C-alpha positions as CSV (number, residue, x, y, z in Angstrom):
1,M,4.7,-10.2,-7.0
2,R,6.3,-10.9,-10.3
3,R,8.1,-14.2,-10.6
4,N,11.5,-14.8,-12.2
5,L,10.7,-15.9,-15.7
6,S,14.0,-17.7,-16.1
7,K,12.6,-20.7,-14.4
8,F,10.0,-21.0,-17.1
9,I,12.3,-20.6,-20.1
10,H,13.8,-23.8,-21.2
11,W,15.7,-23.2,-24.4
12,P,15.1,-26.4,-26.4
13,I,18.2,-28.4,-27.2
14,R,17.6,-30.8,-30.0
15,F,19.8,-33.5,-31.6
16,N,19.8,-33.3,-35.3
17,S,20.6,-36.7,-36.7
18,S,21.3,-35.5,-40.3
19,S,24.1,-33.2,-39.2
20,N,25.1,-35.2,-36.1
21,F,25.5,-32.3,-33.7
22,W,23.7,-30.9,-30.7
23,L,21.8,-27.7,-31.6
24,M,20.9,-25.1,-28.9
25,N,18.2,-22.8,-30.1
26,C,19.0,-19.5,-28.4
27,E,18.9,-17.0,-31.2
28,G,16.4,-15.7,-33.8
29,S,16.1,-17.0,-37.3
30,C,18.8,-17.4,-39.9
31,C,21.1,-14.6,-40.8
32,A,19.8,-12.0,-43.2
33,S,22.5,-12.0,-45.7
34,R,21.4,-12.5,-49.3
35,N,23.7,-14.3,-51.7
36,T,23.8,-12.4,-54.9
37,K,25.8,-15.1,-56.5
38,N,23.0,-17.5,-55.8
39,Q,20.5,-15.1,-57.2
40,A,22.4,-14.8,-60.5
41,L,21.5,-18.5,-61.1
42,F,17.9,-17.5,-61.6
43,S,18.2,-14.2,-63.5
44,G,15.9,-15.5,-66.3
45,N,14.1,-13.2,-68.7
46,L,11.0,-11.7,-67.0
47,N,8.5,-9.8,-69.1
48,E,6.2,-7.0,-67.9
49,Y,4.1,-9.6,-66.0
50,A,7.0,-10.3,-63.7
51,T,7.7,-6.8,-62.5
52,R,9.5,-7.1,-59.2
53,T,8.1,-5.1,-56.4
54,C,10.5,-3.5,-54.0
55,A,10.7,-4.8,-50.4
56,T,7.7,-3.9,-48.2
57,S,8.5,-1.2,-45.7
58,C,7.5,-1.7,-42.1
59,A,5.4,1.4,-42.4
60,S,3.2,-0.1,-45.0
61,L,2.2,-2.8,-42.6
62,S,0.4,-0.3,-40.4
63,E,-2.9,-1.0,-42.2
64,D,-2.9,-4.3,-40.3
65,Q,-2.7,-2.5,-37.0
66,P,-6.0,-2.9,-35.0
67,K,-7.9,0.4,-34.6
68,D,-8.5,-0.2,-30.9
69,N,-5.9,-0.7,-28.2
70,S,-6.0,-4.5,-28.2
71,I,-2.6,-4.9,-29.8
72,S,0.2,-6.2,-27.7
73,D,3.9,-5.2,-27.9
74,M,4.7,-9.0,-27.8
75,L,3.6,-9.2,-31.5
76,V,5.9,-6.5,-32.8
77,D,9.5,-7.4,-33.6
78,S,12.6,-5.1,-33.6
79,F,11.9,-4.2,-37.3
80,G,8.4,-3.0,-36.6
81,R,6.7,-6.0,-38.2
82,L,3.3,-6.8,-36.6
83,H,2.6,-10.5,-36.3
84,T,-1.2,-11.0,-36.6
85,Y,-1.1,-14.5,-38.2
86,L,-0.5,-17.6,-36.1
87,R,-0.1,-21.1,-37.7
88,I,-0.8,-23.9,-35.2
89,S,0.3,-27.4,-35.9
90,L,-2.2,-29.8,-34.4
91,T,-0.3,-33.0,-34.9
92,E,2.9,-34.5,-36.3
93,R,1.0,-37.4,-37.8
94,C,0.0,-37.7,-41.4
95,N,-1.7,-40.2,-43.7
96,L,0.7,-39.4,-46.6
97,R,4.5,-39.6,-46.9
98,C,5.3,-36.8,-49.3
99,Q,8.9,-36.9,-50.5
100,Y,9.5,-33.1,-49.9
101,C,8.0,-33.3,-46.4
102,M,9.8,-36.3,-44.8
103,P,12.5,-38.9,-45.5
104,A,11.5,-42.2,-47.1
105,D,11.8,-44.1,-43.8
106,G,9.6,-41.6,-42.0
107,V,10.5,-39.4,-39.0
108,E,10.5,-40.0,-35.3
109,L,7.4,-38.6,-33.8
110,S,7.2,-36.8,-30.4
111,P,5.7,-39.0,-27.7
112,S,2.0,-38.1,-27.0
113,P,2.7,-36.6,-23.6
114,Q,5.0,-34.0,-25.2
115,L,2.3,-32.7,-27.5
116,L,-0.1,-30.0,-26.7
117,T,-3.5,-31.0,-25.4
118,K,-6.7,-29.4,-26.7
119,A,-6.9,-27.3,-23.6
120,E,-3.3,-26.1,-24.0
121,I,-3.8,-25.3,-27.7
122,L,-6.9,-23.2,-26.9
123,R,-5.3,-21.4,-24.0
124,L,-2.3,-20.4,-26.1
125,A,-4.4,-19.5,-29.1
126,N,-6.6,-17.3,-27.0
127,L,-3.6,-15.6,-25.6
128,F,-2.3,-14.8,-29.0
129,V,-5.8,-13.6,-30.2
130,S,-6.3,-11.4,-27.2
131,S,-2.9,-9.8,-27.9
132,G,-3.8,-8.9,-31.5
133,V,-3.6,-12.1,-33.7
134,N,-6.6,-12.0,-36.1
135,K,-5.8,-15.0,-38.3
136,I,-5.1,-18.7,-37.3
137,R,-4.2,-21.5,-39.7
138,L,-4.4,-25.1,-38.5
139,T,-1.7,-27.3,-40.0
140,G,0.0,-30.6,-39.3
141,G,1.2,-33.2,-40.1
142,E,-2.3,-33.6,-41.4
143,P,-4.8,-31.7,-39.1
144,T,-7.8,-33.8,-40.1
145,V,-6.3,-36.9,-38.5
146,R,-6.7,-35.3,-35.1
147,K,-9.9,-36.7,-33.6
148,D,-10.9,-33.5,-31.8
149,I,-10.4,-31.2,-34.9
150,E,-14.1,-30.2,-35.0
151,E,-14.1,-29.3,-31.3
152,I,-10.9,-27.3,-31.7
153,C,-12.3,-25.4,-34.6
154,L,-15.6,-24.6,-32.8
155,E,-13.8,-23.3,-29.7
156,L,-11.3,-21.2,-31.8
157,S,-14.1,-19.7,-33.9
158,K,-15.5,-18.2,-30.7
159,S,-12.4,-16.2,-30.0
160,K,-13.2,-12.5,-29.9
161,G,-11.1,-10.7,-32.4
162,L,-10.3,-13.7,-34.7
163,R,-11.3,-12.9,-38.2
164,T,-10.1,-15.9,-40.2
165,L,-9.8,-19.6,-39.2
166,S,-8.1,-21.5,-42.0
167,M,-6.7,-25.0,-42.5
168,T,-4.0,-26.5,-44.7
169,T,-4.7,-30.1,-45.5
170,N,-3.7,-32.9,-47.9
171,G,-7.4,-33.4,-48.7
172,I,-7.4,-37.2,-48.1
173,A,-10.1,-37.1,-45.4
174,L,-11.4,-33.5,-46.0
175,A,-14.5,-34.2,-48.2
176,R,-16.3,-36.1,-45.5
177,K,-15.2,-33.8,-42.6
178,L,-15.6,-30.4,-44.3
179,P,-19.3,-29.9,-43.8
180,K,-19.0,-30.2,-40.1
181,L,-15.8,-28.2,-40.0
182,K,-17.6,-25.4,-41.8
183,E,-20.4,-25.5,-39.2
184,C,-17.7,-25.2,-36.6
185,G,-16.3,-22.0,-38.0
186,L,-13.6,-22.9,-40.6
187,T,-13.6,-20.0,-43.0
188,S,-11.0,-21.0,-45.6
189,V,-9.1,-24.0,-46.8
190,N,-5.8,-24.8,-48.6
191,I,-5.5,-28.2,-50.2
192,S,-2.1,-29.6,-51.2
193,L,-1.9,-31.3,-54.6
194,D,1.3,-31.6,-56.6
195,T,0.1,-33.6,-59.6
196,L,-3.0,-34.3,-61.6
197,V,-1.7,-37.7,-62.6
198,P,-2.8,-40.5,-60.1
199,A,0.3,-42.6,-60.7
200,K,2.6,-39.7,-60.1
201,F,0.6,-38.8,-57.0
202,E,1.3,-42.3,-55.6
203,L,4.9,-41.9,-56.4
204,M,5.2,-38.6,-54.7
205,T,3.1,-39.3,-51.6
206,R,4.0,-43.0,-51.3
207,R,0.3,-43.6,-50.8
208,K,-2.9,-43.8,-52.9
209,G,-5.6,-41.1,-52.7
210,H,-5.5,-38.8,-55.7
211,E,-9.3,-39.2,-56.3
212,K,-10.0,-38.3,-52.7
213,V,-8.1,-35.1,-53.0
214,M,-9.9,-34.1,-56.1
215,D,-13.2,-34.9,-54.4
216,S,-12.2,-32.6,-51.5
217,I,-11.4,-29.7,-53.9
218,N,-14.9,-30.1,-55.4
219,A,-16.5,-30.5,-52.0
220,A,-15.0,-27.3,-50.9
221,I,-16.2,-25.5,-54.0
222,D,-19.7,-26.9,-53.5
223,L,-19.8,-25.7,-49.9
224,G,-19.1,-22.2,-51.0
225,Y,-15.4,-21.7,-50.2
226,N,-14.1,-19.0,-52.5
227,P,-11.4,-19.2,-53.4
228,V,-10.3,-22.8,-52.7
229,K,-6.6,-22.6,-52.6
230,V,-4.6,-25.5,-54.1
231,N,-0.9,-25.6,-53.1
232,C,1.4,-27.2,-55.6
233,V,5.1,-27.7,-54.9
234,V,6.9,-27.6,-58.3
235,M,9.9,-29.9,-58.7
236,R,12.0,-30.3,-61.8
237,G,11.7,-33.8,-63.4
238,F,8.4,-34.5,-61.6
239,N,5.6,-32.0,-62.3
240,E,6.9,-28.9,-64.0
241,D,5.3,-30.2,-67.2
242,E,1.9,-29.9,-65.5
243,I,2.0,-26.2,-64.6
244,C,-0.4,-25.2,-67.4
245,D,-2.7,-28.1,-66.7
246,F,-3.0,-26.8,-63.1
247,V,-3.7,-23.3,-64.4
248,E,-6.6,-24.7,-66.5
249,L,-8.3,-25.7,-63.2
250,T,-8.9,-22.0,-62.6
251,R,-10.8,-21.4,-65.8
252,E,-14.3,-22.3,-64.6
253,K,-13.9,-22.8,-60.9
254,P,-13.0,-20.5,-58.0
255,I,-9.6,-22.2,-57.5
256,N,-6.5,-20.3,-56.6
257,I,-3.5,-22.4,-57.8
258,R,-0.5,-21.5,-55.8
259,F,2.8,-22.7,-57.3
260,I,5.5,-23.1,-54.5
261,E,9.2,-23.2,-55.0
262,F,10.8,-26.4,-53.7
263,M,12.3,-25.6,-50.2
264,P,14.9,-27.4,-48.2
265,F,14.1,-29.1,-44.9
266,D,15.7,-31.9,-43.0
267,G,15.3,-35.3,-44.8
268,N,13.7,-34.1,-48.0
269,V,16.9,-34.4,-50.1
270,W,16.7,-30.8,-51.4
271,N,18.8,-30.1,-54.4
272,V,19.0,-26.8,-56.4
273,K,18.7,-28.9,-59.6
274,K,15.1,-29.8,-58.5
275,L,14.2,-26.2,-58.0
276,V,12.0,-24.6,-60.7
277,P,12.4,-20.8,-60.0
278,Y,9.5,-18.4,-60.1
279,S,10.8,-16.7,-63.3
280,E,10.7,-20.0,-65.2
281,M,7.3,-21.0,-63.9
282,L,6.0,-17.5,-64.8
283,D,7.4,-17.7,-68.4
284,T,5.7,-21.1,-68.8
285,V,2.3,-19.8,-67.8
286,V,2.6,-16.6,-69.9
287,K,3.4,-18.6,-73.1
288,Q,0.0,-20.3,-72.9
289,F,-2.0,-17.7,-71.1
290,S,-1.0,-14.3,-72.6
291,S,-3.6,-12.3,-70.6
292,L,-1.9,-13.1,-67.3
293,K,-2.0,-9.9,-65.2
294,R,-0.4,-9.1,-61.9
295,V,-2.8,-7.9,-59.2
296,K,-2.0,-5.7,-56.2
297,D,-0.9,-7.8,-53.3
298,H,-1.4,-7.1,-49.6
299,P,1.9,-6.1,-47.9
300,T,1.8,-9.3,-45.9
301,D,1.1,-11.7,-48.8
302,T,3.5,-14.5,-49.3
303,A,2.2,-15.0,-52.8
304,K,2.6,-13.0,-56.0
305,N,-1.0,-13.1,-57.4
306,F,-2.2,-13.0,-61.0
307,T,-5.5,-13.1,-62.9
308,I,-6.2,-14.4,-66.4
309,D,-8.9,-13.0,-68.6
310,G,-12.0,-15.3,-68.6
311,H,-10.8,-17.4,-65.7
312,E,-12.9,-17.5,-62.5
313,G,-9.9,-18.4,-60.3
314,R,-6.4,-17.0,-59.9
315,V,-2.8,-18.1,-60.2
316,S,-0.2,-17.3,-57.5
317,F,3.5,-18.0,-57.0
318,I,5.2,-18.4,-53.6
319,T,8.9,-17.5,-54.1
320,S,10.5,-18.3,-50.8
321,M,13.8,-19.3,-52.5
322,T,14.5,-16.8,-55.3
323,E,12.6,-13.8,-54.1
324,H,11.9,-13.8,-50.3
325,F,9.1,-11.8,-48.8
326,C,10.5,-11.4,-45.3
327,A,9.9,-7.6,-45.1
328,G,6.2,-8.2,-44.9
329,C,6.3,-11.3,-42.7
330,N,3.5,-11.3,-40.1
331,R,3.6,-15.0,-39.3
332,L,4.4,-17.0,-36.1
333,R,4.3,-20.8,-35.8
334,L,3.2,-22.9,-32.8
335,L,4.4,-26.4,-33.3
336,A,2.5,-29.5,-32.1
337,D,5.0,-30.0,-29.2
338,G,4.4,-26.5,-28.0
339,N,7.5,-24.8,-29.4
340,L,7.2,-21.3,-30.9
341,K,9.0,-20.8,-34.2
342,V,9.3,-17.2,-35.4
343,C,10.8,-18.1,-38.8
344,L,10.0,-21.1,-41.0
345,F,13.7,-21.4,-42.0
346,G,15.3,-20.5,-38.7
347,P,16.3,-23.3,-36.4
348,S,15.4,-21.4,-33.2
349,E,12.5,-22.4,-31.1
350,V,11.3,-21.7,-27.6
351,S,9.0,-23.9,-25.6
352,L,5.6,-22.5,-24.5
353,R,4.5,-25.9,-23.3
354,D,7.0,-26.1,-20.5
355,P,6.2,-22.8,-18.8
356,L,2.5,-23.4,-19.4
357,R,2.8,-26.8,-17.6
358,H,4.8,-25.2,-14.8
359,G,2.1,-22.7,-14.0
360,A,3.1,-19.6,-15.9
361,E,0.5,-16.9,-16.0
362,D,-0.6,-15.1,-19.1
363,H,1.6,-12.1,-18.6
364,E,4.6,-14.4,-18.2
365,L,3.9,-16.3,-21.3
366,R,3.5,-13.0,-23.2
367,E,7.0,-11.9,-22.0
368,I,8.5,-15.2,-23.3
369,I,6.7,-14.8,-26.6
370,G,7.6,-11.2,-26.9
371,A,11.3,-11.9,-26.3
372,A,11.3,-14.6,-29.1
373,V,9.6,-12.2,-31.5
374,K,12.1,-9.5,-30.8
375,R,14.9,-11.8,-31.7
376,K,13.5,-12.4,-35.2
377,K,15.9,-11.4,-37.9
378,A,15.2,-9.0,-40.8
379,S,15.1,-11.9,-43.3
380,H,16.1,-15.5,-43.6
381,A,19.3,-16.7,-45.2
382,G,19.9,-17.4,-48.9
383,M,18.7,-20.8,-50.1
384,F,22.1,-22.5,-50.2
385,D,22.7,-21.4,-46.6
386,I,19.2,-22.6,-45.6
387,A,20.0,-26.0,-47.1
388,K,23.0,-26.3,-44.9
389,T,21.2,-25.0,-41.7
390,A,19.9,-27.6,-39.3
391,N,16.1,-27.5,-39.2
392,R,13.3,-29.9,-38.5
393,P,11.5,-31.9,-41.2
394,M,8.5,-30.1,-42.5
395,I,6.1,-32.6,-41.0
396,H,7.4,-31.5,-37.5
397,I,7.1,-27.8,-38.3
398,G,3.7,-27.8,-39.9
399,G,2.7,-27.0,-43.5
């Protein structure tokens, strides 16, 4: 007999200290309106390298559709987007204090009993994979601070149907852990690094460790990861003068530098004046690397990808603020506390931990997930609206 799912669904109610109001998460992600006035602020001159692609149609995403019958309706939203990519935050803890990720005085962490156990992570992950998810990315906080990270990777890598097991990390502890992680099935790695200057690294992260991150990038290359993706959040007045220095890293090594527009989250003091838009970053690169060429992106790519003649690596731009890529979004997020988030910039979350701990069966969890996915909006709001929308700090959401 089917049980009434309402007893399992506890819409999370969360107090947001920065906006001082109670937020009930009962809808999908932010409204889809796009503010053309905001866009006009960044209508800089783009050359032929910056040809803007039109929005990806839902039909073009069909190539991601599995050829067998393993796909579940729970992964398809009301706009026909198929969500085959799950990001799992393993912890809210981190060994850095990056300014764009959390407030200077830190954030309140969830009590340990409220976080998913290894068994709960594996059960939910296998539920998603058995329903059609073929890529999982492990995030945090900092995933390598979790003591059972190798065991989690090993078990996830055994999931039938999972093609890619990735990790986003700050690289502080990665060099010594990566050999074992690779043995346990980790297939790709993204390493965050926002400056090539050690003193600026310490200023941004409020910690030492620049050399350790560089060691981790080289260790990943030595272990055969190709490409090694390096994520760089570009902020005016801090590191926009290093853009071409980062591009130089791609000359002789299989590094994919990914320049990310500065995004607003609770506590990171986002300001449009700190934002260096894609058009400006691109113009900076083209002036020094005239052979920059756009390559064909996959319909679900978040990045605009480029090659440079004679360079082994690539250069990419993630343009969440000035040119969103919502039409091709295939991502879902499972937070460390067991909440499911269908849009990075949407405040809405639904708990999977609570029904799981109350004995929900797989088909009941699938119905809860499917209902959340169906509420996903066509696109997130414009950047100024996002900045005013209550959301969690990035360290809670997962990088």
